[in-house]
N, CA, C and O atoms as a GROMACS GRO file, in nm:
protein
  276
    1MET      N    1  -5.314  -0.676   3.394
    1MET     CA    2  -5.244  -0.776   3.472
    1MET      C    3  -5.200  -0.719   3.606
    1MET      O    4  -5.200  -0.790   3.707
    2ALA      N    5  -5.165  -0.592   3.609
    2ALA     CA    6  -5.123  -0.532   3.735
    2ALA      C    7  -5.238  -0.525   3.835
    2ALA      O    8  -5.218  -0.545   3.955
    3ILE      N    9  -5.356  -0.499   3.786
    3ILE     CA   10  -5.472  -0.492   3.875
    3ILE      C   11  -5.502  -0.630   3.933
    3ILE      O   12  -5.530  -0.643   4.052
    4LEU      N   13  -5.497  -0.734   3.848
    4LEU     CA   14  -5.520  -0.869   3.898
    4LEU      C   15  -5.413  -0.910   3.999
    4LEU      O   16  -5.442  -0.977   4.098
    5SER      N   17  -5.290  -0.870   3.974
    5SER     CA   18  -5.182  -0.900   4.068
    5SER      C   19  -5.205  -0.831   4.202
    5SER      O   20  -5.182  -0.890   4.308
    6ALA      N   21  -5.250  -0.706   4.198
    6ALA     CA   22  -5.275  -0.633   4.323
    6ALA      C   23  -5.390  -0.695   4.400
    6ALA      O   24  -5.384  -0.704   4.523
    7VAL      N   25  -5.495  -0.737   4.330
    7VAL     CA   26  -5.608  -0.801   4.398
    7VAL      C   27  -5.564  -0.932   4.461
    7VAL      O   28  -5.600  -0.962   4.575
    8PHE      N   29  -5.485  -1.009   4.388
    8PHE     CA   30  -5.435  -1.135   4.444
    8PHE      C   31  -5.347  -1.110   4.564
    8PHE      O   32  -5.356  -1.182   4.663
    9TRP      N   33  -5.262  -1.009   4.558
    9TRP     CA   34  -5.171  -0.978   4.669
    9TRP      C   35  -5.249  -0.936   4.792
    9TRP      O   36  -5.213  -0.972   4.904
   10ALA      N   37  -5.356  -0.860   4.773
   10ALA     CA   38  -5.432  -0.809   4.887
   10ALA      C   39  -5.534  -0.910   4.942
   10ALA      O   40  -5.555  -0.916   5.063
   11SER      N   41  -5.597  -0.990   4.854
   11SER     CA   42  -5.707  -1.073   4.898
   11SER      C   43  -5.685  -1.222   4.882
   11SER      O   44  -5.756  -1.301   4.944
   12GLY      N   45  -5.592  -1.262   4.802
   12GLY     CA   46  -5.567  -1.404   4.783
   12GLY      C   47  -5.656  -1.465   4.675
   12GLY      O   48  -5.719  -1.393   4.597
   13TRP      N   49  -5.661  -1.600   4.672
   13TRP     CA   50  -5.733  -1.672   4.569
   13TRP      C   51  -5.884  -1.650   4.575
   13TRP      O   52  -5.951  -1.656   4.472
   14HIS      N   53  -5.936  -1.625   4.693
   14HIS     CA   54  -6.081  -1.613   4.706
   14HIS      C   55  -6.135  -1.497   4.622
   14HIS      O   56  -6.237  -1.513   4.554
   15ALA      N   57  -6.070  -1.383   4.626
   15ALA     CA   58  -6.117  -1.268   4.549
   15ALA      C   59  -6.105  -1.292   4.399
   15ALA      O   60  -6.194  -1.253   4.324
   16LEU      N   61  -5.997  -1.354   4.356
   16LEU     CA   62  -5.982  -1.381   4.213
   16LEU      C   63  -6.084  -1.484   4.165
   16LEU      O   64  -6.139  -1.471   4.056
   17LYS      N   65  -6.109  -1.586   4.247
   17LYS     CA   66  -6.208  -1.687   4.210
   17LYS      C   67  -6.346  -1.625   4.199
   17LYS      O   68  -6.423  -1.661   4.111
   18HIS      N   69  -6.377  -1.533   4.287
   18HIS     CA   70  -6.507  -1.466   4.284
   18HIS      C   71  -6.522  -1.382   4.158
   18HIS      O   72  -6.631  -1.377   4.100
   19ARG      N   73  -6.415  -1.317   4.114
   19ARG     CA   74  -6.422  -1.232   3.995
   19ARG      C   75  -6.426  -1.314   3.865
   19ARG      O   76  -6.481  -1.267   3.766
   20TRP      N   77  -6.369  -1.432   3.864
   20TRP     CA   78  -6.361  -1.512   3.743
   20TRP      C   79  -6.492  -1.580   3.706
   20TRP      O   80  -6.496  -1.654   3.609
   21GLN      N   81  -6.596  -1.557   3.779
   21GLN     CA   82  -6.721  -1.626   3.753
   21GLN      C   83  -6.799  -1.566   3.637
   21GLN      O   84  -6.893  -1.629   3.589
   22THR      N   85  -6.765  -1.448   3.592
   22THR     CA   86  -6.837  -1.387   3.480
   22THR      C   87  -6.762  -1.415   3.350
   22THR      O   88  -6.640  -1.424   3.349
   23LEU      N   89  -6.837  -1.429   3.244
   23LEU     CA   90  -6.780  -1.462   3.113
   23LEU      C   91  -6.694  -1.346   3.060
   23LEU      O   92  -6.592  -1.370   2.995
   24LYS      N   93  -6.734  -1.224   3.087
   24LYS     CA   94  -6.660  -1.108   3.038
   24LYS      C   95  -6.519  -1.104   3.096
   24LYS      O   96  -6.424  -1.073   3.025
   25VAL      N   97  -6.504  -1.135   3.222
   25VAL     CA   98  -6.373  -1.135   3.287
   25VAL      C   99  -6.287  -1.249   3.234
   25VAL      O  100  -6.167  -1.232   3.214
   26ILE      N  101  -6.347  -1.363   3.211
   26ILE     CA  102  -6.272  -1.478   3.158
   26ILE      C  103  -6.218  -1.446   3.019
   26ILE      O  104  -6.102  -1.475   2.989
   27ILE      N  105  -6.302  -1.386   2.934
   27ILE     CA  106  -6.258  -1.350   2.799
   27ILE      C  107  -6.148  -1.244   2.806
   27ILE      O  108  -6.052  -1.251   2.729
   28THR      N  109  -6.161  -1.148   2.895
   28THR     CA  110  -6.059  -1.044   2.911
   28THR      C  111  -5.926  -1.104   2.954
   28THR      O  112  -5.821  -1.066   2.901
   29ILE      N  113  -5.928  -1.197   3.047
   29ILE     CA  114  -5.804  -1.259   3.093
   29ILE      C  115  -5.741  -1.343   2.983
   29ILE      O  116  -5.619  -1.340   2.966
   30ILE      N  117  -5.822  -1.416   2.909
   30ILE     CA  118  -5.769  -1.497   2.799
   30ILE      C  119  -5.706  -1.409   2.692
   30ILE      O  120  -5.599  -1.441   2.641
   31LEU      N  121  -5.771  -1.298   2.658
   31LEU     CA  122  -5.715  -1.207   2.559
   31LEU      C  123  -5.586  -1.141   2.609
   31LEU      O  124  -5.492  -1.121   2.532
   32ALA      N  125  -5.581  -1.107   2.738
   32ALA     CA  126  -5.460  -1.047   2.793
   32ALA      C  127  -5.344  -1.146   2.789
   32ALA      O  128  -5.231  -1.108   2.756
   33VAL      N  129  -5.370  -1.271   2.823
   33VAL     CA  130  -5.264  -1.372   2.818
   33VAL      C  131  -5.219  -1.395   2.674
   33VAL      O  132  -5.100  -1.413   2.649
   34LEU      N  133  -5.312  -1.393   2.579
   34LEU     CA  134  -5.278  -1.410   2.438
   34LEU      C  135  -5.191  -1.295   2.389
   34LEU      O  136  -5.095  -1.318   2.316
   35VAL      N  137  -5.224  -1.172   2.427
   35VAL     CA  138  -5.143  -1.056   2.387
   35VAL      C  139  -5.004  -1.065   2.447
   35VAL      O  140  -4.906  -1.033   2.379
   36ILE      N  141  -4.993  -1.106   2.572
   36ILE     CA  142  -4.862  -1.119   2.635
   36ILE      C  143  -4.779  -1.226   2.564
   36ILE      O  144  -4.659  -1.207   2.542
   37MET      N  145  -4.842  -1.337   2.528
   37MET     CA  146  -4.769  -1.441   2.455
   37MET      C  147  -4.722  -1.392   2.319
   37MET      O  148  -4.610  -1.423   2.277
   38LEU      N  149  -4.806  -1.316   2.249
   38LEU     CA  150  -4.765  -1.261   2.120
   38LEU      C  151  -4.650  -1.162   2.134
   38LEU      O  152  -4.561  -1.158   2.050
   39LEU      N  153  -4.651  -1.084   2.240
   39LEU     CA  154  -4.540  -0.991   2.264
   39LEU      C  155  -4.409  -1.067   2.290
   39LEU      O  156  -4.305  -1.029   2.237
   40PHE      N  157  -4.415  -1.172   2.370
   40PHE     CA  158  -4.295  -1.251   2.394
   40PHE      C  159  -4.244  -1.317   2.267
   40PHE      O  160  -4.123  -1.323   2.244
   41ILE      N  161  -4.335  -1.366   2.184
   41ILE     CA  162  -4.293  -1.424   2.056
   41ILE      C  163  -4.229  -1.318   1.968
   41ILE      O  164  -4.127  -1.344   1.904
   42ASN      N  165  -4.288  -1.200   1.963
   42ASN     CA  166  -4.232  -1.091   1.883
   42ASN      C  167  -4.093  -1.053   1.932
   42ASN      O  168  -4.001  -1.036   1.851
   43TRP      N  169  -4.077  -1.038   2.063
   43TRP     CA  170  -3.945  -1.002   2.117
   43TRP      C  171  -3.843  -1.111   2.090
   43TRP      O  172  -3.728  -1.081   2.058
   44GLY      N  173  -3.883  -1.235   2.102
   44GLY     CA  174  -3.792  -1.345   2.074
   44GLY      C  175  -3.749  -1.347   1.928
   44GLY      O  176  -3.631  -1.369   1.898
   45LEU      N  177  -3.844  -1.324   1.837
   45LEU     CA  178  -3.809  -1.320   1.695
   45LEU      C  179  -3.719  -1.202   1.662
   45LEU      O  180  -3.630  -1.213   1.577
   46GLU      N  181  -3.741  -1.088   1.727
   46GLU     CA  182  -3.653  -0.972   1.706
   46GLU      C  183  -3.511  -1.002   1.754
   46GLU      O  184  -3.414  -0.965   1.688
   47LEU      N  185  -3.499  -1.067   1.868
   47LEU     CA  186  -3.366  -1.104   1.916
   47LEU      C  187  -3.300  -1.205   1.823
   47LEU      O  188  -3.180  -1.196   1.797
   48TRP      N  189  -3.378  -1.299   1.773
   48TRP     CA  190  -3.324  -1.400   1.681
   48TRP      C  191  -3.277  -1.333   1.550
   48TRP      O  192  -3.173  -1.369   1.495
   49ARG      N  193  -3.356  -1.236   1.502
   49ARG     CA  194  -3.323  -1.168   1.377
   49ARG      C  195  -3.196  -1.084   1.390
   49ARG      O  196  -3.119  -1.073   1.295
   50ASN      N  197  -3.173  -1.027   1.505
   50ASN     CA  198  -3.055  -0.942   1.526
   50ASN      C  199  -2.941  -1.014   1.595
   50ASN      O  200  -2.849  -0.950   1.645
   51MET      N  201  -2.944  -1.146   1.599
   51MET     CA  202  -2.842  -1.222   1.670
   51MET      C  203  -2.702  -1.198   1.613
   51MET      O  204  -2.605  -1.195   1.689
   52ASP      N  205  -2.690  -1.181   1.481
   52ASP     CA  206  -2.558  -1.156   1.424
   52ASP      C  207  -2.501  -1.022   1.471
   52ASP      O  208  -2.381  -1.010   1.495
   53ASN      N  209  -2.588  -0.921   1.483
   53ASN     CA  210  -2.541  -0.791   1.535
   53ASN      C  211  -2.500  -0.802   1.681
   53ASN      O  212  -2.400  -0.743   1.722
   54PHE      N  213  -2.576  -0.876   1.760
   54PHE     CA  214  -2.540  -0.893   1.901
   54PHE      C  215  -2.408  -0.968   1.915
   54PHE      O  216  -2.327  -0.938   2.003
   55THR      N  217  -2.388  -1.066   1.828
   55THR     CA  218  -2.263  -1.141   1.832
   55THR      C  219  -2.145  -1.049   1.801
   55THR      O  220  -2.041  -1.057   1.866
   56LEU      N  221  -2.163  -0.962   1.703
   56LEU     CA  222  -2.056  -0.866   1.671
   56LEU      C  223  -2.032  -0.769   1.786
   56LEU      O  224  -1.917  -0.738   1.819
   57LEU      N  225  -2.141  -0.721   1.847
   57LEU     CA  226  -2.126  -0.625   1.956
   57LEU      C  227  -2.058  -0.686   2.078
   57LEU      O  228  -1.983  -0.617   2.147
   58LEU      N  229  -2.083  -0.813   2.105
   58LEU     CA  230  -2.027  -0.876   2.224
   58LEU      C  231  -1.893  -0.943   2.198
   58LEU      O  232  -1.833  -0.999   2.290
   59SER      N  233  -1.846  -0.937   2.074
   59SER     CA  234  -1.716  -0.997   2.043
   59SER      C  235  -1.605  -0.896   2.071
   59SER      O  236  -1.629  -0.784   2.115
   60THR      N  237  -1.484  -0.939   2.043
   60THR     CA  238  -1.369  -0.850   2.060
   60THR      C  239  -1.384  -0.733   1.963
   60THR      O  240  -1.424  -0.751   1.848
   61ASN      N  241  -1.354  -0.615   2.010
   61ASN     CA  242  -1.368  -0.490   1.933
   61ASN      C  243  -1.513  -0.464   1.892
   61ASN      O  244  -1.539  -0.407   1.786
   62GLY      N  245  -1.606  -0.506   1.973
   62GLY     CA  246  -1.748  -0.482   1.945
   62GLY      C  247  -1.785  -0.336   1.952
   62GLY      O  248  -1.885  -0.293   1.894
   63ASN      N  249  -1.704  -0.258   2.023
   63ASN     CA  250  -1.732  -0.115   2.031
   63ASN      C  251  -1.694  -0.043   1.902
   63ASN      O  252  -1.721   0.077   1.888
   64ARG      N  253  -1.633  -0.111   1.809
   64ARG     CA  254  -1.592  -0.050   1.683
   64ARG      C  255  -1.678  -0.097   1.566
   64ARG      O  256  -1.635  -0.087   1.451
   65THR      N  257  -1.796  -0.148   1.591
   65THR     CA  258  -1.881  -0.194   1.482
   65THR      C  259  -1.948  -0.080   1.409
   65THR      O  260  -1.979  -0.092   1.290
   66PHE      N  261  -1.971   0.033   1.478
   66PHE     CA  262  -2.026   0.154   1.419
   66PHE      C  263  -2.158   0.130   1.346
   66PHE      O  264  -2.174   0.164   1.229
   67PHE      N  265  -2.253   0.070   1.419
   67PHE     CA  266  -2.387   0.053   1.362
   67PHE      C  267  -2.454   0.188   1.350
   67PHE      O  268  -2.424   0.278   1.429
   68PRO      N  269  -2.544   0.206   1.253
   68PRO     CA  270  -2.606   0.336   1.231
   68PRO      C  271  -2.709   0.378   1.336
   68PRO      O  272  -2.760   0.489   1.329
   69TYR      N  273  -2.740   0.293   1.433
   69TYR     CA  274  -2.839   0.332   1.533
   69TYR      C  275  -2.777   0.364   1.665
   69TYR      O  276  -2.847   0.398   1.760
   0.00000   0.00000   0.00000
């Protein structure tokens, strides 16, 4: 994603449109977007799972919860 961002920043839409014409690049971009979406879902589920711990930490006397990590 960083390489695509740099190409877009330097050359604009024309360079990206030119590169997207091959099937290999299209599949690579789709897979990269899918992996990013899965990572966001994973991070969201981890935050949801630990919401009770975050609530305790951000409440009054949260510094005295003494979690093992």
